[in-house]
C-alpha positions in Angstrom: 101.6 71.5 111.2 98.7 72.7 109.0 98.4 75.9 107.2 95.0 76.7 105.8 95.2 78.1 102.3 92.2 80.4 101.4 91.4 80.1 97.7 89.7 83.3 96.3 88.3 84.1 93.0 86.2 87.1 91.6 86.6 89.1 94.8 87.3 92.8 94.0 86.3 94.8 97.0 88.9 95.7 99.6 86.6 94.7 102.5 86.2 91.2 101.0 89.8 91.0 100.5 90.5 92.0 104.1 88.0 89.4 105.4 89.6 86.7 103.4 93.1 87.8 104.6 92.1 87.4 108.2 94.0 84.5 109.9 92.1 81.4 110.0 94.7 79.3 111.8 97.4 79.8 114.5 99.9 78.7 111.9 99.1 81.4 109.3 101.6 83.8 110.6 105.2 85.0 109.5 107.6 83.8 110.7 105.9 80.5 111.3 105.9 79.3 114.9 107.9 76.5 116.1 105.0 74.5 117.5 101.2 74.9 116.8 98.4 72.8 118.2 95.1 74.5 116.9 91.7 74.2 118.5 88.9 75.6 116.5 86.5 75.2 119.3 88.5 77.6 121.4 88.4 80.9 119.4 88.5 84.2 121.5 86.7 87.3 120.5 87.7 90.8 121.6 85.0 93.0 123.0 84.3 96.1 125.0 84.9 94.1 128.0 88.4 92.9 127.2 91.2 93.8 129.5 94.9 93.6 128.8 96.6 92.1 132.1 100.2 92.4 132.6 102.7 90.9 135.0 102.3 92.7 138.4 105.6 94.6 139.3 107.0 94.5 135.8 107.4 97.9 134.2 108.5 96.4 130.9 105.6 93.9 130.8 103.3 97.0 131.2 105.1 98.9 128.5 104.5 95.7 126.1 100.7 95.8 127.2 100.6 99.5 126.4 102.2 99.0 123.0 99.6 96.2 122.3 96.8 98.5 123.3 98.1 101.2 121.1 97.7 98.9 118.0 94.4 97.5 118.9 92.4 100.6 120.3 92.1 102.8 117.1 90.7 100.0 114.9 88.6 98.2 117.5 87.4 101.3 119.4 87.5 99.2 122.6 89.0 100.9 125.7 91.3 97.8 126.4 92.6 99.1 129.8 96.1 97.8 130.8 96.0 96.5 134.3 98.6 94.8 136.5 97.8 91.2 137.4 99.6 88.3 139.2 97.8 85.5 137.2 95.9 85.1 134.0 92.3 86.4 133.9 89.7 86.7 131.1 91.0 88.9 128.5 94.6 89.2 127.2 97.2 88.2 129.7 100.9 89.2 129.4 102.7 87.1 132.1 106.4 86.6 132.8 107.7 83.1 134.2 106.3 79.7 134.0 106.6 79.4 130.3 107.8 76.4 128.5 111.6 76.0 129.2 112.4 75.9 125.5 111.4 79.5 124.8 114.6 81.1 126.3 114.8 84.9 126.5 113.1 85.8 123.2 110.5 82.9 122.7 107.0 82.8 124.2 104.1 80.6 124.5 100.5 81.7 123.5 97.4 80.0 124.5 93.9 81.1 123.1 90.5 79.7 124.6 87.1 81.2 124.7 87.8 83.2 127.9 90.9 84.8 126.6 94.6 84.9 125.4 97.6 84.1 127.6 101.0 85.0 126.5 103.8 83.8 128.8 107.5 84.3 128.4 110.7 84.2 130.4 111.7 87.8 129.6 109.8 90.9 128.3 111.5 90.4 124.8 109.3 87.2 124.5 106.3 88.9 125.5 107.0 91.5 122.6 107.4 88.6 120.2 104.3 87.2 121.5 102.2 90.4 120.8 103.5 90.4 117.3 102.1 87.0 116.7 98.9 88.1 118.3 98.6 91.1 115.8 98.8 88.6 113.0 96.2 86.4 114.3 93.7 89.3 114.1 92.2 90.5 110.8 94.5 92.7 108.8 92.1 95.7 109.4 93.3 95.7 113.1 96.2 97.8 111.8 94.0 100.6 110.7 94.2 104.0 112.6 90.4 104.5 112.3 87.7 102.4 113.9 86.5 99.4 111.9 83.8 97.0 112.2 84.3 93.4 113.9 84.3 90.8 114.8 87.8 90.6 116.2 88.4 86.8 116.4 91.7 85.1 117.6 91.8 81.4 116.5 92.0 79.0 119.3 94.8 76.6 120.4 98.4 76.8 121.7 101.7 78.1 120.3 105.2 77.5 121.7 107.6 79.6 119.6 111.3 80.7 120.0 114.1 81.6 117.5 116.4 79.4 115.6 119.4 82.0 115.7 120.5 84.5 118.1 120.4 87.3 115.4 117.7 88.1 112.8 119.0 91.4 111.6 118.6 94.1 108.9 121.1 96.8 107.8 120.1 100.2 106.5 122.7 102.1 104.5 122.2 105.8 105.5 125.5 106.9 104.1 124.7 106.7 100.3 121.5 108.4 100.9 120.5 109.9 104.2 117.2 108.9 106.1 115.7 111.0 108.8 115.0 109.9 112.3 111.3 109.4 111.4 112.0 107.3 108.5 114.4 105.0 110.4 111.7 104.9 113.2 109.3 103.8 110.5 111.6 100.9 109.4 112.0 99.8 112.9 108.4 99.5 113.5 108.3 97.3 110.3 111.2 95.2 111.3 109.8 94.5 114.9 106.6 93.0 113.4 108.6 90.1 112.0 110.8 89.6 115.2 113.9 91.2 113.8 116.1 92.0 116.7 119.1 93.9 115.2 119.3 96.9 113.2 122.7 97.6 111.6 123.2 101.2 110.7 125.9 102.0 108.0 126.8 105.4 109.2 129.7 106.5 107.0 131.0 105.9 103.5 132.7 107.6 100.7 129.3 109.6 99.9 128.6 110.8 103.4 129.3 110.8 107.2 126.2 110.6 109.2 127.1 110.8 112.9 128.6 113.7 114.8 131.8 113.1 116.6 133.0 115.7 119.3 136.3 117.3 118.2 135.7 116.7 114.5 132.8 118.9 113.4 133.7 118.9 109.7 132.8 115.3 109.4 129.2 116.3 109.5 129.2 120.0 108.4 131.0 119.1 105.3 131.4 115.3 105.0 127.8 114.9 105.7 126.5 117.6 103.5 125.8 115.6 100.4 124.8 112.2 99.2 124.8 110.1 95.9 123.9 112.2 92.9 124.8 115.4 94.8 121.6 115.9 96.6 121.7 117.4 100.1 122.7 115.0 102.7 122.3 115.0 106.4 123.6 113.7 109.7 122.4 112.5 113.2 123.2 114.5 116.2 124.3 112.5 119.3 120.7 113.1 120.5 119.1 111.8 117.3 121.1 108.7 117.4 120.3 108.1 121.0 116.7 108.7 120.3 117.0 106.0 117.6 118.8 103.6 119.8 116.2 104.1 122.5 113.2 103.6 120.0 114.7 100.5 118.8 115.3 99.2 122.2 111.7 99.8 123.0 110.9 97.2 120.3 113.6 94.8 121.4 115.9 95.8 118.6 119.5 96.3 119.2 121.4 99.0 117.1 124.8 98.1 115.7 126.5 101.2 114.3 129.1 100.8 111.5 131.8 103.1 110.6 133.5 101.4 107.4 137.4 101.4 107.5 140.0 101.6 106.2 138.3 101.9 102.8 134.9 103.5 102.1 136.3 106.7 103.9 136.3 109.5 101.3 133.8 111.6 103.3 136.1 111.6 106.2 139.1 112.1 104.0 137.6 115.1 102.4 136.7 116.6 105.7 140.0 116.5 107.2 143.3 116.8 105.1 145.6 115.5 107.7 143.9 112.0 107.5 145.4 111.7 103.9 149.0 110.5 103.3 149.8 113.4 101.1 148.0 115.9 103.4 145.6 116.8 100.6 141.8 116.5 101.0 140.1 114.9 98.1 136.8 116.4 96.8 133.5 115.1 98.3 132.3 112.1 96.2 128.7 111.7 95.0 129.2 108.6 92.8 128.7 104.9 93.4 132.1 103.3 92.7 134.0 101.4 95.5 137.4 100.7 96.6 139.4 103.9 95.8 139.7 105.5 99.3 141.8 104.5 102.4 143.0 105.9 105.6 146.6 106.6 105.9 147.9 103.6 107.9 151.2 105.1 108.8 150.0 108.3 110.4 149.3 108.3 114.1 146.6 110.9 113.5 144.6 108.3 111.9 144.4 106.3 115.0 143.7 109.1 117.2 140.7 109.9 114.9 139.6 106.2 115.0 139.9 106.1 118.8 137.7 109.3 119.1 135.1 107.8 116.8 135.1 104.4 118.5 134.8 106.0 122.0 131.8 108.3 121.1 130.1 105.4 119.3 130.6 103.1 122.4 129.3 105.7 124.6 126.2 106.2 122.8 125.5 102.4 122.0 124.3 100.1 124.8 124.6 97.1 122.5 127.8 94.8 122.7 128.9 95.2 119.2 130.4 97.9 117.0 130.7 97.3 113.2 134.2 98.4 111.7 133.6 97.4 108.1 136.7 96.2 106.6 135.3 95.4 103.1 136.6 96.3 99.7 139.8 98.1 100.9 141.3 97.8 97.4 143.5 100.9 98.0 145.0 99.7 101.2 147.9 97.1 100.6 147.2 93.7 102.3 150.0 94.1 104.7 148.8 97.6 105.6 145.2 96.3 106.1 146.5 93.7 108.6 148.4 96.4 110.4 145.5 98.8 110.6 143.2 96.2 111.9 145.8 95.1 114.6 145.7 98.5 115.8 141.9 99.1 115.6 140.6 96.1 117.1 142.1 96.7 120.4 140.5 100.1 120.5 137.0 98.5 120.2 137.9 96.2 123.1 139.3 99.3 125.1 135.9 100.8 125.1 134.2 97.7 126.2 132.8 96.6 123.0 133.2 93.6 120.8 134.0 94.1 117.0 132.1 92.8 114.0 133.1 93.5 110.4 132.6 92.3 106.9 134.1 89.0 106.2 137.5 90.4 104.9 138.2 91.3 108.5 139.3 87.7 109.2 142.4 88.5 106.8 143.8 90.4 109.8 144.2 88.8 113.4 140.9 89.2 115.1 140.1 87.6 118.3 137.3 84.8 118.2 134.9 87.3 119.8 135.0 89.2 116.6 131.9 88.3 114.3 132.7 88.4 110.5 129.7 89.1 108.3 129.8 87.0 105.3 128.5 89.0 102.2 130.0 86.9 99.4 128.2 85.3 96.4 127.8 81.5 96.6 128.2 79.0 99.2 131.8 78.3 99.5 134.4 80.4 101.2 137.7 79.0 102.7 138.2 82.0 104.9 134.8 81.5 106.6 135.4 77.9 107.0 138.7 78.6 108.6 137.2 81.2 110.9 134.5 78.8 112.0 137.2 76.3 112.7 139.0 78.7 114.9 135.7 79.4 116.9 134.3 82.6 115.2 130.4 82.9 115.1 129.5 84.2 111.5 126.5 86.4 110.6 125.2 85.4 107.2 124.4 88.0 104.5 125.1 86.2 101.2 124.7 89.0 98.5 123.0 86.7 96.1 120.3 85.6 98.6 119.8 88.4 101.2 120.9 91.7 99.8 117.7 93.7 99.8 119.0 96.2 97.1 119.3 93.6 94.5 116.4 93.8 91.8 113.6 91.3 91.9 113.6 91.0 88.1 115.4 92.8 85.3 112.6 95.3 85.1 112.7 96.3 88.7 112.9 100.2 88.7 115.2 100.3 91.8 118.3 98.4 92.9 121.2 96.8 91.4 121.8 93.3 89.9 125.6 92.6 90.3 125.1 89.7 92.7 121.8 88.2 91.5 118.4 88.9 90.7 116.5 87.9 93.9 112.8 87.1 93.7 110.9 86.1 96.8 111.6 82.3 96.2 115.3 82.9 96.0 115.3 84.9 99.1 113.5 82.2 100.9 115.1 79.2 99.3 118.2 78.5 101.4 119.0 77.1 104.8 121.4 79.4 106.8 122.4 76.3 108.9 123.6 74.4 105.8 124.5 77.2 103.5 128.3 77.7 103.8 130.4 74.7 103.1 132.4 73.4 105.9 130.6 75.7 108.4 128.4 73.9 110.9 125.1 75.5 112.1 126.6 75.9 115.5 129.1 78.5 114.1 126.1 80.6 112.6 125.2 83.6 114.7 122.2 84.5 112.5 121.2 86.2 109.4 121.0 89.8 108.2 119.4 91.6 105.3 121.4 94.6 104.0 119.8 97.4 102.1 122.4 99.5 100.3 120.9 102.8 99.1 122.7 103.8 96.0 119.3 104.0 94.3 117.1 104.2 97.4 116.0 107.6 98.4 112.8 107.5 100.7 110.7 105.3 102.9 108.6 104.1 99.8 111.8 102.9 98.2 112.9 101.1 101.4 109.6 99.3 101.7 109.5 98.3 98.0 112.8 96.6 98.2 112.5 95.1 101.8 108.9 93.8 101.5 108.2 90.9 100.9 111.9 89.7 100.9 112.7 90.9 104.6 110.0 88.7 106.1 111.3 85.7 104.1 114.7 86.2 105.8 113.1 86.8 109.2 111.5 83.4 109.0 114.9 81.7 107.9 116.3 83.2 111.0 113.6 82.5 113.5 111.6 79.4 112.5 113.1 75.8 112.8 114.5 74.4 109.5 111.8 71.6 109.6 109.1 74.3 109.3 110.3 75.9 106.0 108.2 75.2 103.1 107.8 77.5 100.0 104.1 76.5 99.4 103.4 77.3 103.0 105.3 80.5 103.1 103.9 81.9 100.0 100.4 81.2 101.4 101.1 82.8 104.6 102.9 85.8 103.0 99.7 86.3 101.0 98.0 87.2 104.2 100.6 89.8 104.8 99.5 91.8 101.6 96.2 93.1 103.1 98.0 94.0 106.4 100.7 96.1 104.5 98.1 97.8 102.4 96.3 98.9 105.6 99.6 100.2 107.0 100.4 102.0 103.9 103.6 99.8 103.0 104.7 100.2 99.6 105.5 96.5 99.1 106.4 94.7 95.9 103.5 92.6 94.6 105.6 89.6 93.4 103.8 87.5 90.9 105.0 84.5 92.8 102.6 85.2 95.8 98.8 84.8 95.6 97.9 88.0 97.1 
């Protein structure tokens, strides 16, 4: 695999920078494809005559085609009609079936010659992944919302591409600071471009409760009224949450909701006195300390409450997993923690879902269908090794590698540094399949980049902390280990800078990357 590095000097105009950022090779994309065979003689150029053909009879393929047209029409000015077809034609064809068998349900094959582009996949999710690659094969200015001058050239050759791990995820903490539906949708759009397929929403914590639950109105009217630093909070109605789930699903991203328990529960405890062992509601909390709150393990009202919450989340969430937290329960005695989880885990199963939780959950007695999410610092954890030996699949979020709220450098204006400073090379420089001692790659479900929001207040902050580190994590989760190369990645990542500039993404211009 060859990645062309474009060396620039003395170029100051944005137009020149955008031209140089245009993709010159099929392998100049993030995540890097599994297999690339370039053919410089077979480049294809979009024109007024280009048509987007989609698999006849497939509403989802047609929807993917319309999403591609929505990206390409404003900048090119071309009509790009979306037309059903049973075979490849001159133009851009999005076809289901007869793809390379290696691509599975999320992969694709992409072929470019002078007459057009053909993307084949076994499932619509693969077509969607393919059009994300196609976007990156066009000049960065294709992302502009206003008409730009061409040419619009796609480099020739063939890609066969598929994910290494089942999950490539991102977590957004909407409890410490609340983010609107529009802000979360913006993040979903950004995640989808890098083949992220899971959005973990941290919906409740000490500082705020963000999802309405029938029968418990004070959770949102009172528990959701504030956030860190005491600024006004907010919450999602059932309709808001369903809108987010549907929007994510349209981008082939599954939402995994989290209600952290038995700790990180002050917002709920402040809303309902009866959830406290002493029957006294504590005040709302707007600080950033952890580990001081706990549900009352001995009260039956606790389990009625949890049952109501899980039933509602299960009703609203089509994905197979619900996240029940379980971390930093320092105020819950170990024996009580086990008793609590032994009551709660069957409730998740009762409503047809599988449980996932932070890695402390393995201290209880979860079934092997439960996915522990490792957030520790370092590459050794006896509990995770034991869980893997029992048959658990583990989701990797090592705090010193993948936590997107960590500072890049000591001078980073946002974020924290308790786990590590994480520059781009550190975010990229680990192998999920070999990271945890005595945990084989076969036990790794995937990777996730959590973004905790103690210091994050708006979309610009989210973008500054997530980009460019989230694409690094996306590549680790998608691309084969053999393709991972820091020199290659930093060169390919540099191409993304012009694209983000056009999109208005407030990314961190790491000095490690030749932007």
